[in-house]
C-alpha positions in Angstrom: 0.0 0.0 0.0 1.2 3.5 -0.8 0.5 6.9 0.7 -0.1 9.6 -1.9 0.3 13.1 -0.4 -2.0 15.9 -1.4 -0.9 18.8 -3.6 -3.3 21.7 -2.8 -3.9 24.7 -5.1 -5.3 27.3 -2.8 -6.4 29.6 -5.6 -8.7 27.1 -7.3 -9.4 24.8 -4.3 -8.0 21.9 -6.4 -6.5 18.9 -4.6 -4.4 16.5 -6.6 -2.2 13.5 -6.1 0.5 11.9 -8.2 -0.9 8.6 -9.4 0.2 6.0 -12.0 -1.9 8.0 -14.4 -0.1 11.3 -13.6 -1.4 14.2 -11.6 -5.1 13.5 -10.9 -7.8 15.2 -9.0 -8.7 13.6 -5.7 -12.3 14.6 -6.0 -12.9 13.1 -9.5 -10.5 10.2 -9.6 -9.5 8.9 -6.1 -13.1 9.2 -4.8 -14.3 6.7 -7.4 -11.2 4.5 -7.7 -11.2 0.9 -6.7 -7.6 1.3 -5.3 -8.6 4.1 -2.8 -8.4 2.6 0.7 -8.9 5.7 2.7 -7.9 9.2 3.6 -5.1 10.0 6.0 -6.1 12.7 8.5 -3.2 13.5 10.8 -2.0 10.1 12.0 -5.2 8.3 11.4 -6.6 6.7 8.2 -10.3 6.9 7.7 -11.7 4.2 5.3 -13.1 5.4 2.0 -16.8 6.3 2.5 -17.6 5.5 -1.1 -16.2 2.0 -0.9 -18.1 1.3 2.3 -21.4 2.7 0.8 -20.9 0.7 -2.4 -20.4 -2.5 -0.5 -23.6 -1.8 1.4 -25.5 -1.2 -1.8 -24.2 -4.5 -3.2 -25.2 -6.4 -0.1 -28.5 -4.7 0.8 -29.6 -2.7 -2.3 -29.6 0.5 -0.4 -30.8 3.7 -2.2 -28.5 6.2 -3.9 -28.8 8.5 -1.0 -26.2 6.5 0.8 -23.7 7.0 -2.0 -24.4 10.7 -2.1 -23.8 11.0 1.7 -20.6 9.0 1.2 -19.4 11.5 -1.4 -20.1 14.4 0.9 -18.2 12.7 3.7 -15.2 12.0 1.4 -15.1 15.7 0.5 -15.0 16.6 4.3 -12.2 14.1 4.8 -10.2 15.6 1.9 -10.6 19.1 3.4 -9.1 18.0 6.7 -6.7 15.3 5.3 -3.1 15.2 4.1 -2.9 12.1 1.9 -4.7 9.2 0.2 -4.0 5.6 1.1 -3.8 3.6 -2.2 -3.4 -0.1 -2.7 -2.3 0.2 -6.4 1.1 -1.5 -5.9 1.1 -2.7 -9.5 0.8 0.9 -10.8 -2.3 0.2 -12.9 -3.8 3.6 -12.4 -7.4 4.5 -12.1 -9.9 1.6 -12.0 -13.5 2.6 -11.6 -15.1 1.5 -8.3 -18.6 1.0 -9.7 -17.7 -1.3 -12.6 -17.6 -5.0 -12.2 
C-alpha cells in the first residue's frame, strides 16, 4: 500500500495526487477509484466512505442517497486530510469502483 500526499492549489481549491496516471484530481479520480483505501487525516486513516457505501449497496440494495452521503463525507475528509492511502502497488492507475 502507498501513501499519496495531497498537492493543494489554494487559488482554485483543487487537490491532486501523483498517481500512476499522472497528476489526478482527488475529487474526481480517487473518490471513485477501486484502489482508494482511505484518507489520512493526521496520524489516522479513515476508510473510503464510497467503498463502504458501495459494499452496502451491493449487499442490501440501499438507495443512492447512501452513495451521495458518502461522497459528501469523502469531501469533508479531503478538506481535513493530508494524503490518500492507495493499494495500487502494481501501478495500474485509475480503476472505476462501480464497474464489475
